[in-house]
All heavy atoms as an XYZ file, in Angstrom:
683
protein
N     -18.268    -14.176      0.668
C     -17.246    -13.203      0.301
C     -17.227    -12.000      1.207
O     -18.222    -11.449      1.514
C     -17.461    -12.685     -1.054
C     -16.554    -11.691     -1.639
S     -17.028    -10.804     -3.020
C     -15.591    -11.104     -3.991
N     -16.100    -11.618      1.689
C     -15.931    -10.502      2.494
C     -15.140     -9.332      1.836
O     -14.257     -9.694      1.022
C     -15.291    -10.837      3.891
N     -15.626     -8.253      2.040
C     -14.745     -7.092      1.497
C     -14.406     -6.265      2.601
O     -15.135     -5.808      3.434
C     -15.759     -6.186      0.544
C     -15.961     -6.937     -0.740
C     -16.587     -5.959     -1.780
N     -17.062     -6.669     -2.897
C     -18.287     -6.907     -3.456
N     -19.216     -6.413     -2.683
N     -18.519     -7.569     -4.366
N     -13.067     -5.983      2.653
C     -12.480     -5.188      3.761
C     -11.923     -3.880      3.039
O     -11.357     -3.969      1.851
C     -11.273     -5.964      4.323
C     -11.757     -7.286      4.976
C     -11.763     -8.547      4.353
C     -12.160     -7.492      6.283
N     -12.214     -9.481      5.189
C     -12.500     -8.862      6.382
C     -12.390     -6.616      7.345
C     -12.959     -9.399      7.511
C     -12.957     -7.145      8.518
C     -13.225     -8.612      8.570
N     -11.963     -2.870      3.793
C     -11.309     -1.582      3.398
C     -10.180     -1.135      4.330
O     -10.469     -1.196      5.524
C     -12.395     -0.408      3.395
N      -9.097     -0.899      3.732
C      -7.954     -0.595      4.535
C      -7.222      0.583      3.951
O      -7.004      0.711      2.653
C      -6.854     -1.698      4.601
C      -7.419     -2.976      5.141
C      -5.695     -1.359      5.518
C      -6.597     -4.276      5.077
N      -6.911      1.667      4.763
C      -6.265      2.841      4.367
C      -5.186      3.320      5.127
O      -4.881      2.805      6.233
N      -4.440      4.189      4.628
C      -3.281      4.874      5.406
C      -2.234      3.827      6.007
O      -1.835      3.832      7.101
C      -3.836      5.741      6.623
C      -4.483      7.003      5.996
O      -3.870      7.628      5.225
O      -5.585      7.227      6.446
N      -1.896      2.834      5.031
C      -0.885      1.902      5.455
C       0.522      2.603      5.597
O       1.284      2.215      6.426
C      -0.771      0.648      4.275
C      -2.195      0.111      4.457
C       0.356     -0.186      4.758
C      -2.384     -0.780      3.104
N       0.753      3.394      4.772
C       1.877      4.273      4.771
C       3.288      3.572      4.924
O       4.154      4.010      5.707
C       1.781      5.612      5.734
C       0.530      6.312      5.256
C       0.455      7.621      6.007
O       0.857      7.834      7.038
N      -0.289      8.504      5.373
N       3.439      2.443      4.214
C       4.754      1.870      4.212
C       4.866      0.914      5.304
O       6.083      0.464      5.739
N       3.951      0.580      6.107
C       3.988     -0.304      7.308
C       3.671     -1.816      6.961
O       2.556     -2.211      7.176
C       3.238      0.181      8.503
S       3.655      1.801      9.023
N       4.612     -2.436      6.285
C       4.458     -3.768      5.837
C       4.095     -4.896      6.907
O       3.160     -5.620      6.802
C       5.531     -4.238      5.027
N       4.847     -4.775      8.056
C       4.590     -5.677      9.089
C       3.299     -5.497      9.617
O       2.498     -6.539      9.922
C       5.565     -5.531     10.192
C       7.094     -6.062      9.751
O       7.168     -6.727      8.688
O       8.090     -5.630     10.402
N       2.797     -4.378      9.855
C       1.497     -4.136     10.430
C       0.407     -4.483      9.425
O      -0.629     -5.018      9.813
C       1.363     -2.577     10.872
C       2.168     -2.151     11.987
C       3.604     -1.919     11.620
O       4.035     -2.055     10.457
O       4.313     -1.454     12.503
N       0.579     -4.372      8.131
C      -0.385     -4.731      7.188
C      -0.466     -6.298      7.250
O      -1.673     -6.824      7.118
C       0.018     -4.207      5.788
C      -0.879     -4.721      4.562
C      -2.395     -4.330      4.836
C      -0.462     -4.097      3.329
N       0.611     -6.913      7.227
C       0.578     -8.346      7.209
C      -0.129     -8.871      8.462
O      -1.026     -9.828      8.368
C       2.061     -8.898      7.179
O       2.680     -8.461      5.993
C       2.165    -10.416      7.251
N       0.128     -8.270      9.566
C      -0.557     -8.655     10.718
C      -2.114     -8.399     10.681
O      -2.877     -9.310     11.127
C       0.063     -7.849     12.004
N      -2.451     -7.290     10.096
C      -3.878     -6.914     10.058
C      -4.568     -7.935      9.042
O      -5.666     -8.405      9.336
C      -3.983     -5.460      9.497
C      -5.487     -5.035      9.293
C      -6.197     -5.066     10.511
C      -5.449     -3.662      8.658
N      -3.887     -8.283      8.004
C      -4.484     -9.219      7.106
C      -4.721    -10.608      7.765
O      -5.753    -11.184      7.543
C      -3.689     -9.406      5.836
C      -3.838     -8.109      4.879
C      -4.119    -10.647      4.917
C      -2.871     -8.011      3.757
N      -3.853    -11.031      8.493
C      -4.039    -12.283      9.291
C      -5.083    -12.092     10.298
O      -5.878    -13.014     10.464
C      -2.631    -12.619     10.034
N      -5.126    -10.986     10.996
C      -6.128    -10.760     12.030
C      -7.523    -10.776     11.505
O      -8.396    -11.361     12.159
C      -5.869     -9.344     12.752
C      -6.892     -9.005     13.900
C      -6.537     -9.876     15.028
C      -6.638     -7.512     14.246
N      -7.843    -10.366     10.304
C      -9.149    -10.238      9.802
C      -9.586    -11.679      9.175
O     -10.841    -11.823      8.749
C      -9.407     -9.182      8.732
C      -8.457     -9.281      7.516
C      -9.240     -7.840      9.375
C      -8.809     -8.343      6.432
N      -8.631    -12.621      9.121
C      -8.932    -13.976      8.476
C      -9.135    -13.913      7.032
O      -9.952    -14.521      6.532
N      -8.452    -13.057      6.362
C      -8.469    -12.918      4.843
C      -8.331    -14.222      4.150
O      -7.386    -14.942      4.422
C      -7.505    -11.973      4.471
C      -7.482    -11.630      2.952
C      -8.409    -10.930      2.186
C      -6.447    -12.271      2.033
C      -8.399    -10.768      0.941
C      -6.408    -12.108      0.788
C      -7.430    -11.330      0.200
N      -9.272    -14.548      3.362
C      -9.249    -15.814      2.490
C      -9.090    -15.333      1.015
O     -10.023    -14.846      0.551
C     -10.539    -16.628      2.783
C     -10.734    -16.982      4.103
C      -9.768    -18.017      4.615
C     -10.152    -18.498      6.065
N      -8.976    -18.875      6.844
N      -7.938    -15.683      0.453
C      -7.755    -15.354     -0.891
C      -8.652    -15.987     -1.980
O      -8.742    -15.503     -3.119
C      -6.266    -15.618     -1.352
O      -5.949    -16.965     -1.237
N      -9.255    -17.034     -1.596
C     -10.201    -17.733     -2.624
C     -11.634    -17.088     -2.623
O     -12.384    -17.456     -3.440
C     -10.265    -19.182     -2.308
C     -10.909    -19.473     -0.789
O     -10.618    -18.688      0.067
O     -11.537    -20.580     -0.722
N     -11.771    -16.094     -1.642
C     -13.198    -15.535     -1.675
C     -13.240    -14.035     -1.294
O     -14.188    -13.389     -1.570
C     -13.983    -16.347     -0.753
C     -13.693    -16.275      0.690
C     -14.662    -16.891      1.635
N     -14.188    -16.491      3.038
C     -14.306    -17.249      4.013
N     -14.835    -18.384      3.907
N     -13.870    -16.877      5.160
N     -12.241    -13.508     -0.556
C     -12.255    -12.200      0.050
C     -11.683    -11.147     -0.967
O     -10.843    -11.581     -1.704
C     -11.666    -12.122      1.401
C     -12.508    -13.024      2.394
O     -13.576    -13.348      2.142
O     -11.808    -13.339      3.427
N     -11.949     -9.899     -0.589
C     -11.308     -8.874     -1.345
C     -10.922     -7.746     -0.423
O     -11.650     -7.449      0.670
C     -12.394     -8.151     -2.293
C     -11.937     -8.012     -3.640
C     -13.022     -7.442     -4.531
O     -14.017     -6.840     -4.149
N     -12.865     -7.619     -5.825
N      -9.872     -7.035     -0.685
C      -9.380     -5.864      0.175
C      -9.455     -4.644     -0.664
O      -8.717     -4.651     -1.817
C      -8.018     -6.103      0.793
C      -8.095     -7.376      1.721
C      -7.587     -4.902      1.610
C      -6.671     -7.563      2.350
N     -10.070     -3.683     -0.269
C     -10.010     -2.403     -0.967
C      -9.060     -1.553     -0.215
O      -9.295     -1.184      0.973
C     -11.458     -1.724     -1.001
C     -12.541     -2.524     -1.888
C     -12.277     -3.814     -2.344
C     -13.822     -2.076     -2.243
N     -13.422     -4.130     -2.991
C     -14.347     -3.090     -2.751
C     -14.533     -0.929     -1.840
C     -15.694     -3.054     -3.399
C     -15.723     -0.843     -2.375
C     -16.349     -1.883     -3.063
N      -8.032     -1.077     -0.835
C      -6.936     -0.242     -0.301
C      -7.389      1.166     -0.614
O      -7.522      1.468     -1.816
C      -5.556     -0.716     -0.743
C      -5.203     -1.984     -0.290
C      -5.321     -3.021     -1.116
C      -4.609     -2.129      0.954
C      -4.894     -4.318     -0.586
C      -4.233     -3.367      1.429
C      -4.347     -4.518      0.668
N      -7.511      1.990      0.338
C      -8.173      3.350      0.085
C      -7.198      4.444      0.381
O      -7.405      5.345      1.083
C      -9.389      3.564      0.855
C     -10.602      2.747      0.351
C      -9.302      3.173      2.323
N      -5.976      4.326     -0.382
C      -5.091      5.429     -0.279
C      -3.916      5.310      0.655
O      -4.052      4.782      1.768
N      -2.839      5.910      0.244
C      -1.615      6.070      1.029
C      -1.048      4.803      1.418
O      -0.825      4.430      2.542
C      -1.825      6.986      2.365
C      -2.098      8.398      1.907
O      -1.751      8.809      0.759
O      -2.630      9.209      2.742
N      -0.756      4.010      0.380
C       0.076      2.682      0.666
C       1.458      3.002      1.044
O       2.086      2.153      1.836
C       0.003      1.954     -0.679
C      -1.309      1.380     -1.172
C      -1.281      0.657     -2.627
C      -1.935      0.475     -0.175
N       2.135      4.023      0.525
C       3.357      4.194      0.718
C       3.846      5.510      1.539
O       2.929      6.359      1.782
C       4.133      4.488     -0.768
C       3.877      3.147     -1.453
C       3.623      5.610     -1.516
N       5.137      5.524      1.848
C       5.726      6.775      2.463
C       5.426      6.808      3.936
O       4.554      6.164      4.573
C       5.305      8.123      1.752
C       6.395      9.062      1.795
O       7.544      8.834      2.291
N       6.185     10.216      1.254
N       6.404      7.414      4.499
C       6.404      7.612      6.027
C       6.941      6.393      6.783
O       7.823      6.541      7.556
C       5.062      7.988      6.694
C       4.591      9.327      6.327
C       3.405      9.861      7.066
N       3.054     11.207      6.722
C       1.912     11.748      6.974
N       1.075     11.077      7.833
N       1.632     12.976      6.611
N       6.354      5.115      6.548
C       6.814      3.985      7.251
C       8.111      3.516      6.660
O       8.620      3.982      5.582
N       8.624      2.283      7.201
C       9.941      1.758      6.899
C       9.904      0.972      5.635
O      11.001      0.626      5.082
C      10.288      0.977      8.134
C       9.069      0.536      8.634
C       8.029      1.706      8.381
N       8.907      0.450      5.086
C       8.895     -0.435      4.110
C       7.882     -0.431      2.969
O       7.022     -1.298      2.808
C       8.905     -1.919      4.726
C       9.664     -3.009      3.861
O       9.991     -2.711      2.725
O       9.864     -4.091      4.350
N       7.887      0.672      2.356
C       6.809      0.957      1.253
C       7.002     -0.098      0.088
O       5.929     -0.481     -0.360
C       7.026      2.379      0.606
O       6.760      3.309      1.615
N       8.248     -0.383     -0.185
C       8.356     -1.435     -1.347
C       7.624     -2.791     -0.955
O       6.975     -3.387     -1.680
C       9.800     -1.539     -1.723
C      10.122     -2.604     -2.742
C       9.453     -2.117     -4.046
C      11.787     -2.618     -2.951
N       7.917     -3.206      0.291
C       7.264     -4.437      0.633
C       5.690     -4.375      0.717
O       5.034     -5.329      0.357
C       7.719     -4.864      2.126
C       7.285     -6.308      2.436
C       7.636     -7.492      1.489
O       8.727     -7.397      0.817
N       6.771     -8.411      1.304
N       5.136     -3.280      1.082
C       3.708     -3.056      1.013
C       3.205     -3.195     -0.396
O       2.238     -3.915     -0.613
C       3.311     -1.626      1.630
C       1.985     -1.271      1.244
C       3.595     -1.641      3.164
N       3.927     -2.574     -1.393
C       3.606     -2.642     -2.758
C       3.600     -4.052     -3.295
O       2.686     -4.479     -3.940
C       4.387     -1.720     -3.665
C       4.229     -0.205     -3.345
C       5.169      0.657     -4.239
C       2.678      0.251     -3.655
N       4.588     -4.779     -2.908
C       4.821     -6.174     -3.279
C       3.693     -6.997     -2.690
O       3.095     -7.848     -3.357
C       6.133     -6.654     -2.848
C       7.219     -6.191     -3.686
C       8.621     -6.685     -3.329
N       9.621     -6.308     -4.224
C      10.873     -6.081     -3.882
N      11.342     -6.393     -2.596
N      11.825     -5.790     -4.778
N       3.334     -6.830     -1.374
C       2.250     -7.567     -0.758
C       0.894     -7.321     -1.570
O       0.168     -8.294     -1.753
C       2.180     -7.227      0.673
C       1.076     -7.896      1.482
C       1.016     -9.362      1.399
C       1.078     -7.373      2.922
N       0.587     -6.019     -1.788
C      -0.703     -5.624     -2.345
C      -0.743     -6.252     -3.852
O      -1.719     -6.840     -4.238
C      -0.819     -4.117     -2.476
C      -2.093     -3.708     -3.274
C      -1.046     -3.665     -0.965
N       0.418     -6.199     -4.515
C       0.454     -6.752     -5.906
C       0.327     -8.340     -5.909
O      -0.361     -8.799     -6.621
C       1.805     -6.464     -6.479
C       2.048     -6.926     -7.785
C       1.195     -6.172     -8.844
N       1.593     -6.578    -10.167
C       0.749     -6.693    -11.117
N      -0.456     -6.316    -11.009
N       1.148     -7.196    -12.277
N       0.823     -8.957     -4.682
C       0.593    -10.381     -4.792
C      -0.841    -10.883     -4.527
O      -1.200    -12.040     -4.785
C       1.521    -10.951     -3.531
O       0.858    -10.589     -2.312
N      -1.689     -9.931     -4.065
C      -3.099    -10.254     -3.944
C      -3.911    -10.283     -5.241
O      -5.070    -10.693     -5.186
C      -3.745     -9.234     -2.954
C      -3.153     -9.226     -1.416
C      -3.841     -8.019     -0.742
C      -3.513    -10.565     -0.800
N      -3.139     -9.762     -6.262
C      -3.841     -9.764     -7.637
C      -5.244     -9.235     -7.637
O      -5.418     -8.121     -7.276
C      -3.647    -11.228     -8.194
N      -6.141    -10.032     -8.112
C      -7.538     -9.519     -8.336
C      -8.348     -9.434     -6.994
O      -9.436     -8.944     -6.957
C      -8.358    -10.500     -9.168
C      -7.869    -10.572    -10.680
O      -7.189     -9.524    -11.054
O      -8.060    -11.655    -11.372
N      -7.599     -9.841     -5.874
C      -8.312     -9.654     -4.595
C      -8.139     -8.317     -4.090
O      -8.518     -8.072     -2.911
C      -7.792    -10.771     -3.673
C      -7.987    -12.156     -4.125
O      -7.391    -12.718     -4.805
N      -9.270    -12.655     -3.598
N      -7.276     -7.462     -4.711
C      -7.093     -6.160     -4.241
C      -7.508     -5.088     -5.220
O      -7.254     -5.161     -6.360
C      -5.500     -5.950     -4.028
N      -8.168     -4.063     -4.657
C      -8.474     -2.953     -5.425
C      -7.857     -1.723     -4.766
O      -7.884     -1.659     -3.453
C     -10.071     -2.721     -5.481
C     -10.850     -3.773     -6.250
C     -12.158     -3.784     -5.876
C     -10.721     -3.325     -7.718
N      -7.371     -0.786     -5.435
C      -6.637      0.364     -4.952
C      -7.166      1.743     -5.385
O      -7.431      1.891     -6.661
C      -5.158      0.202     -5.131
S      -4.333     -1.236     -4.593
N      -7.212      2.639     -4.449
C      -7.464      3.976     -4.766
C      -6.233      4.843     -4.248
O      -5.747      4.465     -3.269
C      -8.724      4.416     -3.996
C      -8.939      6.039     -4.232
C      -9.947      3.742     -4.362
N      -5.778      5.612     -5.151
C      -4.567      6.313     -4.815
C      -4.755      7.459     -3.889
O      -5.845      8.199     -3.967
C      -3.985      6.927     -6.096
C      -3.529      6.020     -7.092
C      -3.070      6.690     -8.373
C      -2.453      4.962     -6.632
N      -3.847      7.572     -2.945
C      -3.873      8.682     -1.891
C      -2.788      9.739     -2.290
O      -1.969      9.520     -3.306
N      -2.661     10.757     -1.504
C      -1.762     11.822     -1.921
C      -0.295     11.390     -1.851
O       0.534     11.725     -2.666
C      -1.968     13.086     -0.976
C      -1.695     12.819      0.510
O      -2.212     11.778      0.999
N      -0.871     13.602      1.168
N       0.045     10.447     -0.967
C       1.404      9.851     -0.930
C       1.640      9.005     -2.188
O       2.727      9.024     -2.657
C       1.606      9.056      0.345
C       1.753      9.924      1.684
N       2.897     10.593      1.979
C       0.888     10.248      2.498
C       2.659     11.285      2.978
N       1.377     11.109      3.440
N       0.704      8.239     -2.565
C       0.927      7.433     -3.740
C       0.936      8.261     -5.074
O       1.813      7.947     -5.862
C      -0.324      6.420     -3.927
C      -0.618      5.711     -2.574
O       0.210      5.196     -2.021
O      -1.940      5.753     -2.244
N       0.243      9.339     -5.089
C       0.396     10.254     -6.176
C       1.684     10.958     -6.165
O       2.327     11.151     -7.284
C      -0.718     11.280     -6.110
C      -2.158     10.654     -6.450
C      -3.166     11.727     -6.160
C      -2.300     10.258     -7.983
N       2.277     11.261     -4.960
C       3.548     11.880     -4.857
C       4.595     10.963     -5.454
O       5.549     11.298     -6.142
C       3.839     12.262     -3.413
C       5.182     12.746     -3.154
N       5.655     13.960     -3.704
C       6.190     12.358     -2.379
C       6.906     14.147     -3.452
N       7.290     13.236     -2.574
N       4.507      9.599     -5.050
C       5.543      8.613     -5.541
C       5.552      8.561     -7.042
O       6.477      8.579     -7.715
C       5.109      7.223     -5.045
C       5.924      6.057     -5.684
C       7.351      6.120     -5.517
C       5.385      4.764     -5.087
N       4.300      8.520     -7.680
C       4.267      8.690     -9.268
C       4.794      9.818     -9.759
O       5.490      9.866    -10.841
C       2.685      8.480     -9.586
C       2.080      7.171     -9.377
C       0.593      7.192     -9.680
C       2.755      6.029    -10.120
N       4.582     10.984     -9.083
C       5.080     12.260     -9.627
C       6.597     12.191     -9.557
O       7.341     12.747    -10.516
C       4.673     13.467     -8.764
N       7.190     11.702     -8.474
C       8.638     11.610     -8.280
C       9.217     10.622     -9.465
O      10.215     10.883    -10.064
C       9.049     11.067     -6.921
C      10.457     10.584     -6.866
C       8.702     12.054     -5.878
N       8.504      9.534     -9.627
C       8.968      8.541    -10.638
C       8.819      8.955    -12.177
O       9.769      8.711    -12.889
C       8.274      7.345    -10.332
N       7.782      9.617    -12.448
C       7.468      9.878    -13.793
C       7.838     11.321    -14.231
O       8.143     11.498    -15.442
C       5.846      9.661    -14.040
C       5.465      8.258    -13.762
C       3.936      8.142    -13.946
C       6.122      7.329    -14.657
N       7.660     12.331    -13.392
C       7.995     13.611    -13.808
C       9.114     14.248    -13.033
O       9.282     15.468    -13.125
C       6.745     14.590    -13.839
C       5.735     14.098    -14.768
C       6.225     14.702    -12.539
N       9.824     13.404    -12.270
C      11.008     13.849    -11.433
C      10.714     14.956    -10.502
O      11.344     15.933    -10.379
C      12.142     14.256    -12.454
C      12.535     13.313    -13.442
C      13.041     11.923    -12.837
C      13.404     10.961    -13.822
N      13.395      9.630    -13.373
N       9.413     14.793     -9.927
C       9.185     15.756     -8.879
C      10.159     15.758     -7.730
O      10.860     14.676     -7.578
C       7.704     15.422     -8.265
N      10.283     16.662     -6.916
C      11.203     16.852     -5.961
C      10.937     15.857     -4.683
O       9.802     15.796     -4.223
C      11.292     18.264     -5.316
C      12.461     18.398     -4.405
C      12.458     19.973     -3.996
C      13.689     20.126     -2.975
N      13.792     21.521     -2.680
N      11.917     15.065     -4.372
C      11.743     14.180     -3.196
C      11.933     15.062     -1.924
O      12.883     15.779     -1.742
C      12.927     13.035     -3.226
C      12.703     12.247     -1.990
C      12.782     12.310     -4.545
N      10.974     14.912     -0.979
C      11.033     15.567      0.290
C      11.949     14.938      1.193
O      12.267     13.846      1.186
C       9.671     15.675      0.737
C       8.580     16.473      0.036
C       7.254     16.482      0.703
N       6.233     16.652     -0.274
C       5.216     15.801     -0.451
N       5.067     14.682      0.286
N       4.315     15.997     -1.349
N      12.542     15.846      2.094
C      13.544     15.319      3.034
C      12.829     14.068      3.910
O      13.532     13.182      4.327
C      13.997     16.422      4.047
C      15.042     15.984      4.889
C      15.447     17.250      5.777
C      16.407     18.087      5.077
N      16.965     19.139      6.083
N      11.588     14.230      4.195
C      10.830     13.189      5.012
C      10.497     12.023      4.263
O       9.927     11.033      4.923
C       9.727     14.013      5.666
O       8.729     14.299      4.636
N      10.510     11.953      2.914
C      10.143     10.869      2.186
C      10.854      9.671      2.415
O      12.190      9.609      2.679
C      10.173     11.206      0.639
C       9.232     12.041      0.159
O       8.218     12.243      0.790
O       9.349     12.648     -0.917
N      10.206      8.411      2.367
C      10.917      7.172      2.608
C      10.778      6.344      1.275
O      10.568      5.156      1.377
C      10.303      6.350      3.746
O       8.867      6.246      3.659
C      10.622      7.185      5.098
N      10.755      6.882      0.160
C      10.541      6.301     -1.038
C      11.757      5.814     -1.844
O      11.575      5.139     -2.811
C       9.817      7.308     -2.029
C       8.531      7.940     -1.440
C       8.010      9.019     -2.400
C       7.441      6.821     -1.317
N      12.922      6.090     -1.369
C      14.148      5.736     -2.114
C      14.211      4.209     -2.498
O      14.602      3.938     -3.537
C      15.391      6.195     -1.300
C      16.673      6.118     -2.130
C      17.731      6.981     -1.479
C      18.751      7.360     -2.394
N      19.127      8.739     -2.488
N      13.946      3.232     -1.630
C      14.065      1.872     -1.987
C      13.147      1.523     -3.244
O      13.532      0.508     -3.935
C      13.620      1.096     -0.770
C      13.924      2.172      0.362
C      13.641      3.459     -0.162
N      12.123      2.235     -3.431
C      11.237      1.902     -4.522
C      11.945      2.422     -5.798
O      11.953      1.705     -6.869
C       9.895      2.538     -4.313
C       9.192      2.149     -3.149
C       9.007      2.315     -5.631
C       7.919      2.863     -2.749
């Protein structure tokens, strides 16, 4: 069993997919610990969330400041910043 730690994905789904392939991730035995900032800045935050969710029990996540900002926007209607790329979510 291998455990990988990946952080600061920031909405870059294609790069995350390539990285997962590069490390030779095996869903029957490996785990990825996502250590913050899954979303925002990059072009495809929604696809990143879908990919991480598809890993089910093979993924553990710690929220970063961009992830917390997404929750604040969604739950308490915090202000969306001009530079945010969260709209598709």
